[in-house]
C-alpha positions as CSV (number, residue, x, y, z in Angstrom):
1,M,80.2,100.4,100.6
2,G,81.2,102.2,104.1
3,I,82.2,98.8,105.6
4,I,84.4,98.0,102.7
5,K,86.1,101.5,102.8
6,G,86.5,101.1,106.5
7,L,88.0,97.5,106.4
8,L,90.4,98.9,103.5
9,R,91.5,101.8,105.5
10,I,92.3,99.7,108.5
11,F,94.2,97.3,106.3
12,S,96.1,100.1,104.9
13,Y,97.0,101.6,108.4
14,L,98.2,98.1,109.6
15,F,99.9,97.0,106.4
16,E,101.9,100.3,105.6
17,G,102.5,100.8,109.2
18,A,104.3,97.4,109.2
19,L,106.1,98.1,106.4
20,A,107.4,101.6,107.4
21,L,108.5,100.0,110.7
22,F,110.2,97.3,108.9
23,A,112.0,99.7,106.7
24,L,112.9,101.8,109.7
25,A,114.4,98.9,111.7
26,I,116.4,97.6,108.5
27,S,117.8,101.2,107.8
28,L,118.8,101.7,111.5
29,M,120.6,98.3,111.6
30,S,122.4,99.1,108.5
31,L,123.6,102.3,109.6
32,R,124.7,101.0,112.8
33,G,126.5,98.1,111.6
34,A,129.5,97.8,109.3
35,S,127.9,96.0,106.4
36,E,126.1,98.0,103.9
37,L,122.5,97.3,102.9
38,N,121.9,95.9,99.4
39,L,118.2,95.7,98.1
40,G,118.4,95.2,94.4
41,F,114.9,96.2,93.4
42,L,115.4,99.6,94.9
43,P,117.4,102.3,92.9
44,W,119.8,103.2,95.6
45,T,122.8,101.1,96.9
46,G,125.0,101.4,99.9
47,K,124.7,104.2,102.6
48,P,122.3,106.1,100.4
49,L,120.0,103.4,100.6
50,S,119.9,103.3,104.3
51,Y,119.3,107.0,104.3
52,W,116.5,106.9,101.7
53,L,115.0,104.0,103.6
54,L,115.1,105.8,106.9
55,G,113.6,109.0,105.5
56,L,110.9,107.1,103.7
57,A,110.0,105.2,106.8
58,L,109.8,108.3,109.0
59,V,107.7,110.1,106.4
60,G,105.5,107.2,106.2
61,L,105.0,106.9,110.1
62,F,104.5,110.5,110.1
63,T,101.8,110.6,107.5
64,L,100.3,107.4,109.2
65,V,99.8,109.0,112.5
66,M,98.4,112.1,110.9
67,A,96.1,110.0,108.7
68,V,94.9,108.2,111.8
69,R,94.0,111.4,113.6
70,G,91.9,112.5,110.5
71,T,94.3,115.0,109.1
72,M,96.6,114.8,106.0
73,R,95.0,111.7,104.4
74,A,95.8,112.9,101.0
75,L,99.5,113.2,101.9
76,F,99.4,109.5,103.3
77,F,97.7,108.3,100.0
78,L,100.5,110.0,98.1
79,W,103.2,108.3,100.3
80,S,101.4,105.1,99.5
81,L,101.2,105.5,95.9
82,G,104.9,106.5,95.7
83,I,105.8,103.2,97.5
84,F,103.5,101.2,95.5
85,V,105.2,102.6,92.1
86,L,108.7,102.1,93.8
87,L,107.8,98.5,94.2
88,V,106.3,98.1,90.8
89,K,109.3,99.8,89.0
90,G,111.8,97.9,91.2
91,F,110.3,94.3,90.9
92,F,108.6,94.3,87.5
93,L,109.9,96.8,85.3
94,S,113.6,96.8,85.8
95,L,116.4,94.3,85.3
96,Y,115.9,92.7,88.8
97,R,116.3,89.1,88.7
98,F,114.5,86.7,91.1
99,T,117.1,84.4,92.3
100,G,115.2,82.2,94.7
101,G,112.8,81.1,92.0
102,A,109.2,80.9,92.3
103,V,109.2,81.6,96.1
104,N,111.0,85.1,95.7
105,F,108.7,85.8,92.9
106,K,105.5,85.0,94.8
107,A,106.8,87.0,97.8
108,A,107.4,90.1,95.6
109,V,103.8,89.7,93.8
110,L,102.2,89.4,97.5
111,L,104.1,92.4,98.7
112,T,103.1,94.5,95.7
113,L,99.5,93.4,95.9
114,G,99.3,93.9,99.5
115,M,100.7,97.6,98.7
116,L,98.2,98.1,96.0
117,V,95.1,97.3,98.4
118,G,96.7,99.2,101.1
119,T,97.0,102.2,98.5
120,L,93.5,101.8,97.6
121,G,92.5,101.8,101.3
122,S,94.5,105.2,102.0
123,F,92.5,106.9,99.2
124,P,91.0,110.0,100.9
125,W,87.4,109.4,99.7
126,P,85.1,112.2,100.2
127,R,82.9,112.3,103.2
128,K,79.2,112.5,103.1
129,P,77.8,115.8,104.1
130,S,76.2,115.4,107.5
131,T,72.7,116.2,107.3
132,V,71.4,119.2,109.3
133,R,68.5,118.8,111.5
134,R,66.4,121.7,111.3
135,P,63.5,122.2,113.9
136,V,60.0,121.6,112.5
137,R,57.7,124.8,112.7
138,Y,54.0,124.1,113.3
């Protein structure tokens, strides 16, 4: 079971790190450019969307670095869970329409499933207490 937890944790670090870097890049390009960002599955539009993406990306990268260092794993899990809920609500529980047909729907499902696996991998599992070796008295 320890190997599966380790692989899930590595996947969560890689997947959610890439997602946070992607959100950071999109938000920075949107803030520097003249055009406004429009992602229909998110609850914000225009400049507020860019600022929210920037903030969420920075929080995600900060919690990722802290989780890799071994501290604040619970905060990383909460960030992951929040992003997963945001994706599920935006893609499947809102009035968002998939205009590209099955290809866009499949991409949304894969992104959401990847985030689900990443969220499971970021769960702060309790660690086994280390066994204390005591000297044997003769």
